[in-house]
N, C-alpha and C positions, 0 to 999 in steps of 0.2 A: 779229387773228386770230390769227399768230405768237405774238406775246407773252402772251398770253390760254393760248395752250398749255402754253407754256414754264410758265408760273405753275402750272398746273394739274399739269405734270409735276413742276415741284419740291416742290410740295406731296405727290404721289402716292411722289416718292423721299425725302421728309423722310417720311412716316408709316412707310414699310416701315423706314426707319432707325432712326426711336424702336421700332418693331414688335419688330424684331432685339433692339436694344439691351436691352431690357426684358425678352424672355425668355432673352438669354445672363448676366442677372444673377439672373433668378427661379433658373438653372439655378445658375449660381454657388453662389446662398444655401441651395437645397436639397441641392445635392449636396456633402455629408463629402468634403474629400479622405484619402486613404488615407495611412494615419501608415509610416514608416519607420521601418525599425532594421537594425542589420546583421542580426539573426536574431529570427525568431517563432518562440516556441513554445507548440504545443497540446498544453493543460493545467498546471494553477498545483497540482498536486500537489506533492509532496517532491521527485520529477525534476525537474519542472519551475523550481521557485523554485529550488531548486539550481542546476541548469543558468542561470539568469538571474542568479544570485548572483557563479561562475565568470565568465562573461562581463563583467559589471561591473567583478569584480576584475582582467580583461585588459583593461579598458579599451575594449570592444564594447557596444553597445547590443542591447538583448532588447524585443522585446513582448512579452508572455506573452495569448494566448486561452482565457479557461476557461469552458465550457460552463455550468458551475452558477453561483448566484450567493452563492457563497462560495469561498474559497482554499482551500488545503490537502489537496486529495484525501481523502484516509481519515484524516490528523490533524484531528480534533475532538474538544473538550472541554462537554460539556454541563454546566451550572451550574444550582446548585438554589436554593430560596429558604434563608436561613440559614449561605450563603458555600460548601456541601458541591459537591463537581464528580466526575466521574470520564469516564474517556475513552468516546467512543463508537466512536473506530475503533481507530486507531493505540496500542495498549498500554506498546510500549518499544522504545528504542533500542539495540540492542547495540552493547559498549564498543568493536568493528572498525571501526562503522559509520562511513563518510566525513565525514558530517553534522554529530559530534561535535566535528569541527574549525571547521566552520561556524559552528558555537553557540560556542564558545570565543573566536572570534573576533568575535561580536557580542554577547559579553557576557550570553550568556543561561542563567542557572542550573541545572543538571541536580545529581540525587540519584541514589546507590544503596537501591534499595528493598531488595533480595532477590536470590537465588544463580538461576542460570540450571536447578539443580532446583530442585522446591519438594515442597512436602507431600502427600501423594496418598494415596489410596485403593485399597486392593489387597483381595478375596473380603470386602468388606465394613468391614476393619479402615482406621484411618486410621495413616499413619507421618507423624508431624510432622516439619516441618526447624525443628531449633531447636539445627543444631549451628553451625559456621563456616564451614566448609567444604561442598564436594560429597564429597569422600574421607570427613570421618566421617558424616556421614548415610548414606553407603552401608554403612559398615560399623554403622551402629545396624539399616539396614535386610535385608540378606543375611548367610548364614550365613559361615563360612571357608570354605567350597568354594565355593558361589554369589559368594561375593568373589573369589575366584584366580582362578575360570573368567572372571567380567564384568571384571579388571585385563588379562585375555589378549586378550578378543576387544576392550577401548577400547584397548591398544595398535596391536593388528592396523585398528582402523578411522582407529587416526591415521596412520599409513604410507598407507593406503589413500587416505585426503583429498590427503595431501602429492603422490602419484601423481596427484591432480582437477589439480596445478596444472603439468604437464608440455603439453605440445601438438605433437602430435599425442597426445592420450592412448592407449595403451597395448589391444591391442586385447581382452586379458584382461579391462579395465573397462567397456569399450565396451558387452562380451556382457552386463554385468549392467544392460542398458537393458531387457530382456527380461524379466526375474526383478522382481515385488514385491519389496519393503522387508520387507514379512510374512514372506511364503515364505522370503528369503531367512535372513532372523532365525531362522527357526524349522525350518530344514536344517542350515543351517551354522555357526551361533551358539556352538554349546555354554552356551548359557545356562540359568538356570534359568527355570521357569515368572514366579516370581516377576521376573526379572530382566528377563526378554521384558518381560512386561506393564508394567514401568518404564519401556523404553526405547519404549514404544510409546505412553502414556498422556505421557509426555513430550514426545515428539516429533509428534505427530498434529497439534496445534493449532499449531503451527507452518506446517504446509501443507495446514491447513484442511480434509483430507478424510481417510480410513482410510488407513493404510498396505500395504493390499492396492492401492490404487491406484493409489499412487508408485511407480517401480524403485527398488530395490536403488544403483543409481547415483545416486541423488539423496535416496536415505535416508542415504549415506555423504555427504554435501556438508550435510545438515541435523543429523548429530550431532554434530559438530566445533563447536557453540555450547555441546553439555554435555560434550565431554569431558572425563579429565584436571579440571583444578578448574572447567572452564568459563569461560564468557562471562559478564562481567556485565550486564545489564539495567538500562538507566537510563532516566528519567522527566525532563520537562521541571518544574521546581519550577513549581507553581500551574497547570498541564496543561499536555499537550503543544502546544496549539492557539495559543500563546503564542510559539511556534517557528513557525509558520506567520504570526506578525503582525509576529515579529521582521523574517525576511525578505524579507515583503511591504513593510516601514518602508524596509529597506537599497535595496532593488531601485526601490523609488520605486511608490508604489500610481498611479500615472498612467502606470507602464508595465504595467499589468496592467487588461484587458478581461474583462468578468465577464460570464457570460449568454451569450458567443457560439459558437453554433454553427455549429463549421467541416463546410462540406460537400464543400471543392473542394481541392488543392492540387495548384499546377502549377507544375512545374520545367523548366529553361530553362537555356540554355551560361551564359545570364549572372544569374539568377537566379531566385527562388520567388514565385509570386502564391497567395496565401491567401484564398478566398472565405469568407465564416463572415458569417452574420443573425444581429442581434439579437432575444432572443428577447423583449425587451420591446417592442418597438416594431417587431418584422419589417422592418428596413429591412435589405438586404443591403450588404456592404462588401467590398473588395476592398485586402487590406495584402501589402505587396511588402516584400521583404527580399532579400538573400544567400544564404539558407540556411532552412530551417526544421526544428525537432524537433519531434519529436512525445512526448509525453511523458503518454497518456495509456494506460489499460486495451484490447489486444488485439483482443477483440473488438468497442473502438469504430472500429477502423481501418476494418471493413468498412462503415460510415455513413458512409465520407469516398472522395469520388471522385480519385481521382487520374488526371495527364496526367505524362509516360506513365502507363499501369498499372502497379500493382506485377508482381515477377518472377513466375513460377510457383511457384518455391522460396519465397518469400517469402508467398505466397496459401497453401500447400499446411501452411506453418509457424503459420501465425494460425488456419487452420481443424482443423487438428489437436491443435492446444494445449488442455489441461482447466483447468478453473477448480476451487478450492475453493467453502467458503461460511463465513462469520460470521453471525454474529446476536447483537446486543446488546440486555443486561436491566440496567437499572438496578434496585436495590432498598433502597427505603427502611424500616429499623427501626429499634425503638427502640434507645437508645443500651445498656441493658442486655443486650441480644443478644449484644456484644460476646463474652459468657461462651462462645459457642458456637464461636468461633475462637480463643480465646486457651487458650495452654500456659502452664502454670508462670508467669504473670502475665506474658506476652507473645504478641503476634499470629504464628499459624503462617500466614497468607496469603501468598500464594495458596496453593490447596489444587487440585488436579490430580483430577478426579472422572470415574467411569465410567459419568456419568449425566448428563441432559438438564442439570444443568446447567453441564456444560464445566467452566471453569478458572472460580473462584472469587475474583476481584482484590479487593481494599478498595478505594472511595474514599476521597477527602478531605473531612473535615468538622469542623466548630469542636468544640474539648472541647464536652460537656457538651450537645451537640445531636445529630441524629438522626444513626444509622451509614448509611454509603451504604454497598452490595454492589454490584460490577459484574462480573456472569457472562459471559465469551467464548463463546458455545457454537459449535463447528463439527462443520464432517462434515454426515452426516447429518440431525442433529437440528437443526442451523441449513438445511440447506434446506426439511425440515419448516414449521419457522418462519418462515420467510421466503417461503411460498408465500401468496400474495394472498389465496386463499380458507381461509387457518388465520385459526381464531375466535381473538382475544385472551384471551379468557375462557378457552378451550381450553389457550392457551399458559401463562396465568396457575396454571391448574390442575396441569398436568403437571409447571409448574416445583416451586410448593409440593409438589405429593406427593414430588419428587423431594428438596427440603428436607429433607421430615418422618423420611424412608427415612434420610439423615445424621445429622439432628441433630433428633431428636423433639420435636416442640412445638415447633417454631420459627414456623411459619405463625401462631403468636399473635400475633408479635410485627413480623410486615410491615404496614408502615401503606401502602406503594404501588411499584407497577411501570410504570416507563418503558419504554418497549421500543424498537428499533431495528435496524431490516430492509438488510442489505447487497443491494443487485444483486446476482444470481445467477450474476454471472458477472465477477465483479472482485478474485475476486483469486488471482495465479499460481498453477497447477500444471501440472505434465507427469503425462500418464496415465504406465501402463506401454508398451513402446516407444518413447517418447519421452524426450525429457532437456533439460536446460538446456545442454548438453555437446554436443549432437548436430550435423549441419552442419545441419538446418533453422532452431533459435535461432541459431549461428553464422551465418548471412544475415541476421537481422533485428538484430545488430550491424554492420552495414557498412552505410554508406548507400546508398542507392538514385540517386544524381545526386546534387543538392541538399539530399536529405530523409534526413533521420537518425531512428532508433529507439531510445528511451530509456525507461526505466519498467521493473518491477521484474520484466514479463513478458519482459521480455530478458533479464532475470541468475540473480535467484535470486528467491527466494520473499516475503525480509524487506526493511523498507524499506531493506535495505543494498543490494541490488540495484539500487532507484531511486535512490540516492546514487551508487551505483558509474553505472548506467549513465550521471548528468551527467556525471560527470567524465569516461567518454570518450569521450563526444560534443563534449566542448567540447575536451577536447585533441585530437581530431581537425579539427576545425571552426579552432583556431587556427593550427594545421599549414598549413592551405591556401592558395593565393595565388591561385585563381581568383576 
């Protein structure tokens, strides 16, 4: 009796052990272990990729979690049959962008295609940029008195920009947050109406909204790209997307996870935990590291739960920051249409327009093939075109009508239009009463525990801001010993 009981008990125990063993084995197979890194980076745009580059150079490991199925953020290049291509997002890198040094290190070829000033329309008249420098161009646009007033104003702007480098900012500069760039120019600059229009039409595409909607303080910061001889815009040969691809190769494609929707970031005294859902299979995973860098547009931070929650000051900074708007249209036209933008045998692109066409850039195409134009529309027209209820046929007709206004008969040359919408809040902008230089913006440039905030929304409206923020956060992380 006892022996039989023991045998039955042993069988039962063995059954339990086997069951537990199989269960544990099954759990081990189905649960993917979290990847570890020194730093987790949310976002694979220019800021996130640059941060990962600097961390790797410093001997630190990084893992990037990107929500979309592609890298680069707004760095995207569209390719077309026949070898033509044009930028969908970021059009240029200014020569003072810290990313330029990264590209040099990675041997990414770049070119300078045009000046900071561009050809532009004023009261229906085209002023073509055919000169070798901004000062020469201005002499062809403004009369003697207008030019003298412009030079005095530009010198004042250069001095004010130098003062922007001071910390803390002088009170008289901070007061300029309370007036719009447009009103400040009209009331204090002494510029002629034509010179004022030149300032407006050159700068508005940079902050992607009306100059009535940004403060004079931020307008001063924007103008330094054009002041004096101006800064040179540069492109990556073959398309800007090649820069993102080269960065990804250097970082290691196994260090970039695509389709990862980050939903929770937890910071503790010893590290961070980032929860992300794979949008391909909807499996959730927790990643752990010492620090985390968010390199995404600020409005995306509202989609993430933070533990501990973000400070009241940071929340206010996010909620009160504004956004500009871009819309891109690629226009494939007959090669003979090049005569519309050729002056004395040379292209005068890009052209700044005061119409729904926005800025007319030239795409790259093979000799003898169809020409490709790249329209970068900003502000109110971009908001209208980006609307999901906007009819593509109506957009095309609006653009063709605008083309015919500038270049009569141009629509007959158009073969195809391709439209690319931006998220309506993806472009950094600060409204009147706010500024990239105010205390709220400064709060976003400081870490909250082990959480760092990067991206152009924390620094600047340009890709410069994305690159600068990457340098800032990596430098801070490398100096920490905890």
